[in-house]
DOGU-639726 format. One record per residue (C-alpha): x, y, z. Coordinates in steps of 0.001 Angstrom, whole numbers, plus 500000, padded with zeros to 6 digits. Layout:
N
+--------+--------+--------+
!   east !  north !     up !
+--------+--------+--------+
!      X !      Y !      Z !
...
+--------+--------+--------+
//
This chain:
194
+--------+--------+--------+
!   east !  north !     up !
+--------+--------+--------+
! 308904 ! 815053 ! 100082 !
! 304988 ! 813970 ! 100893 !
! 304309 ! 810579 ! 099735 !
! 301608 ! 811216 ! 097144 !
! 304147 ! 813888 ! 095556 !
! 306683 ! 811236 ! 095382 !
! 304075 ! 809376 ! 093631 !
! 303013 ! 811444 ! 091123 !
! 306241 ! 812965 ! 089911 !
! 308117 ! 810147 ! 089705 !
! 309787 ! 809578 ! 086279 !
! 312000 ! 807190 ! 084411 !
! 315641 ! 808546 ! 084281 !
! 317609 ! 807086 ! 081337 !
! 320793 ! 809510 ! 081611 !
! 322873 ! 809445 ! 084593 !
! 326096 ! 811006 ! 086107 !
! 329001 ! 809385 ! 087076 !
! 328700 ! 809741 ! 090308 !
! 328068 ! 807180 ! 093047 !
! 325139 ! 807826 ! 095137 !
! 326471 ! 807579 ! 099236 !
! 325437 ! 803827 ! 100121 !
! 323310 ! 805007 ! 103287 !
! 320755 ! 806431 ! 099867 !
! 321071 ! 802782 ! 098027 !
! 320302 ! 801088 ! 101307 !
! 317101 ! 803237 ! 101454 !
! 315949 ! 802588 ! 098500 !
! 316577 ! 798891 ! 098816 !
! 314845 ! 798862 ! 101896 !
! 312204 ! 800373 ! 100727 !
! 311750 ! 797353 ! 098020 !
! 312023 ! 795334 ! 101600 !
! 308938 ! 796659 ! 103301 !
! 307083 ! 796124 ! 099961 !
! 303929 ! 793755 ! 100279 !
! 304173 ! 789967 ! 099281 !
! 302150 ! 787051 ! 098942 !
! 301259 ! 785567 ! 102464 !
! 303840 ! 788044 ! 103865 !
! 306671 ! 785242 ! 101726 !
! 309188 ! 788169 ! 101729 !
! 310790 ! 785894 ! 099019 !
! 311978 ! 788574 ! 097135 !
! 316079 ! 788783 ! 096211 !
! 317605 ! 792358 ! 096138 !
! 321317 ! 791697 ! 094207 !
! 322701 ! 795042 ! 094449 !
! 325791 ! 795827 ! 091827 !
! 327550 ! 798881 ! 092018 !
! 331205 ! 797452 ! 091276 !
! 331985 ! 799280 ! 087342 !
! 333365 ! 796061 ! 086294 !
! 330832 ! 793653 ! 086497 !
! 328002 ! 796075 ! 085088 !
! 330389 ! 796399 ! 082162 !
! 330758 ! 792644 ! 081848 !
! 327041 ! 792347 ! 082537 !
! 326036 ! 794669 ! 079693 !
! 328286 ! 793060 ! 077470 !
! 326974 ! 789850 ! 077751 !
! 323152 ! 791232 ! 077074 !
! 324347 ! 792957 ! 074068 !
! 325922 ! 789799 ! 073083 !
! 322269 ! 787604 ! 073341 !
! 320245 ! 790299 ! 072332 !
! 322035 ! 790804 ! 069033 !
! 321714 ! 786967 ! 068563 !
! 318251 ! 787179 ! 068515 !
! 315871 ! 787205 ! 065828 !
! 314163 ! 790243 ! 065293 !
! 310321 ! 789790 ! 064122 !
! 306727 ! 791793 ! 064267 !
! 305407 ! 789642 ! 066985 !
! 307724 ! 790747 ! 069436 !
! 306610 ! 793307 ! 072069 !
! 308251 ! 796764 ! 071002 !
! 310445 ! 796838 ! 074179 !
! 311959 ! 793431 ! 073250 !
! 312605 ! 794598 ! 069428 !
! 313954 ! 797723 ! 070114 !
! 316607 ! 795901 ! 072574 !
! 317114 ! 793618 ! 069524 !
! 317947 ! 796307 ! 067289 !
! 320232 ! 798506 ! 069527 !
! 321684 ! 795681 ! 070124 !
! 322645 ! 794582 ! 066482 !
! 323687 ! 798293 ! 065784 !
! 326203 ! 797986 ! 068379 !
! 325179 ! 800895 ! 070658 !
! 323850 ! 799398 ! 073815 !
! 324143 ! 799890 ! 077175 !
! 320804 ! 798353 ! 078859 !
! 321449 ! 800271 ! 081961 !
! 321935 ! 803396 ! 080402 !
! 325011 ! 803642 ! 082155 !
! 323784 ! 804342 ! 085391 !
! 325990 ! 803782 ! 088610 !
! 323609 ! 801229 ! 090337 !
! 321987 ! 798347 ! 089022 !
! 319554 ! 796295 ! 091333 !
! 318594 ! 792853 ! 090289 !
! 315333 ! 791605 ! 091482 !
! 314775 ! 787551 ! 091421 !
! 312230 ! 785256 ! 093588 !
! 311183 ! 781735 ! 093768 !
! 310516 ! 779682 ! 090110 !
! 307034 ! 778759 ! 090308 !
! 305489 ! 780872 ! 093065 !
! 302542 ! 782198 ! 091912 !
! 303210 ! 785411 ! 093501 !
! 306525 ! 785905 ! 091833 !
! 305926 ! 788863 ! 089610 !
! 303412 ! 791097 ! 091755 !
! 305835 ! 791149 ! 094947 !
! 308618 ! 791967 ! 092513 !
! 307013 ! 794654 ! 090741 !
! 305732 ! 796108 ! 094025 !
! 309358 ! 796237 ! 095282 !
! 310298 ! 797383 ! 092114 !
! 307690 ! 800124 ! 092388 !
! 308337 ! 800843 ! 096230 !
! 312167 ! 801731 ! 095205 !
! 311229 ! 803797 ! 092341 !
! 309169 ! 806354 ! 095028 !
! 312007 ! 806109 ! 097633 !
! 314341 ! 807195 ! 094947 !
! 312353 ! 809937 ! 093477 !
! 312082 ! 811143 ! 097259 !
! 315763 ! 811118 ! 097935 !
! 316571 ! 813200 ! 094655 !
! 317476 ! 809954 ! 093261 !
! 316897 ! 808957 ! 089063 !
! 315560 ! 805453 ! 088780 !
! 313945 ! 803241 ! 085795 !
! 312462 ! 799716 ! 085689 !
! 314732 ! 797630 ! 083745 !
! 313648 ! 794533 ! 082181 !
! 316147 ! 792859 ! 080057 !
! 317296 ! 790669 ! 082437 !
! 313939 ! 788641 ! 082635 !
! 313475 ! 788757 ! 079246 !
! 317063 ! 786760 ! 078992 !
! 316490 ! 784781 ! 082307 !
! 316970 ! 781541 ! 080588 !
! 319809 ! 782545 ! 078526 !
! 322809 ! 780178 ! 079731 !
! 325654 ! 782917 ! 079976 !
! 323156 ! 785549 ! 081875 !
! 322248 ! 782715 ! 084397 !
! 325944 ! 782046 ! 084507 !
! 327236 ! 785788 ! 085083 !
! 324055 ! 785908 ! 087482 !
! 325075 ! 783011 ! 089493 !
! 328363 ! 784090 ! 090092 !
! 326372 ! 787019 ! 091146 !
! 324694 ! 785506 ! 093762 !
! 321061 ! 784401 ! 091955 !
! 319936 ! 781075 ! 093097 !
! 319255 ! 778645 ! 090885 !
! 316204 ! 778050 ! 092166 !
! 315315 ! 781859 ! 091281 !
! 314118 ! 783457 ! 088149 !
! 314979 ! 787092 ! 087336 !
! 311714 ! 789104 ! 087860 !
! 313286 ! 792562 ! 087222 !
! 315721 ! 795022 ! 087680 !
! 316084 ! 798909 ! 088647 !
! 318809 ! 801349 ! 087597 !
! 319587 ! 803955 ! 090205 !
! 321832 ! 807134 ! 090537 !
! 322135 ! 810661 ! 089952 !
! 320405 ! 812219 ! 086754 !
! 322777 ! 813833 ! 084200 !
! 320555 ! 816973 ! 084495 !
! 320843 ! 817232 ! 088221 !
! 317552 ! 816563 ! 089770 !
! 315036 ! 813952 ! 088682 !
! 312759 ! 814969 ! 085903 !
! 309614 ! 815567 ! 087886 !
! 306818 ! 817020 ! 085421 !
! 303999 ! 814581 ! 085574 !
! 303404 ! 813011 ! 082153 !
! 299654 ! 813560 ! 081037 !
! 297490 ! 810309 ! 081430 !
! 296101 ! 809132 ! 078043 !
! 294995 ! 805845 ! 079908 !
! 294969 ! 803278 ! 082094 !
! 291186 ! 804187 ! 082319 !
! 288737 ! 803967 ! 085559 !
! 285369 ! 802420 ! 085412 !
! 283448 ! 803629 ! 088694 !
! 280099 ! 800948 ! 089530 !
+--------+--------+--------+
//
């Protein structure tokens, strides 16, 4: 798939088959993230690739419990409110049962941590689309970065104590077969030419 086509047809996937993509495809997606730009070429983004179903299930339980214990208020942004509401209902799996979760972390206090991680996540989503895999940016672990249970679990999975969780990506084969590639109409993101 040509690069511009992979960018313009990339869509988020939230329904996955149980089939695990071959490790070679997962590695290609991760490598695309590793080759993303970083401030002063720091290359400090840490990729934690989780494919073990038992680990994903345990992490999903921890996330559901953390959100279910939060107070719901109108001043929270809508995505966070929706996660809290879903967790309180008991029907919440933050990673949409995707077989692969790639957690992204970077150094605490590093001014480009979010920018570097965002570039890596975008590269991985475009690569996934080009490889006929579905993907979706997952922010729940970032929102719960200071939760003691989540941090303890992530330390077990390789997160460094000097790192902060900056995002995540779920990956797998879409339940419908191929990724949805119909571009969404652009209603925002204005452009000003001078």
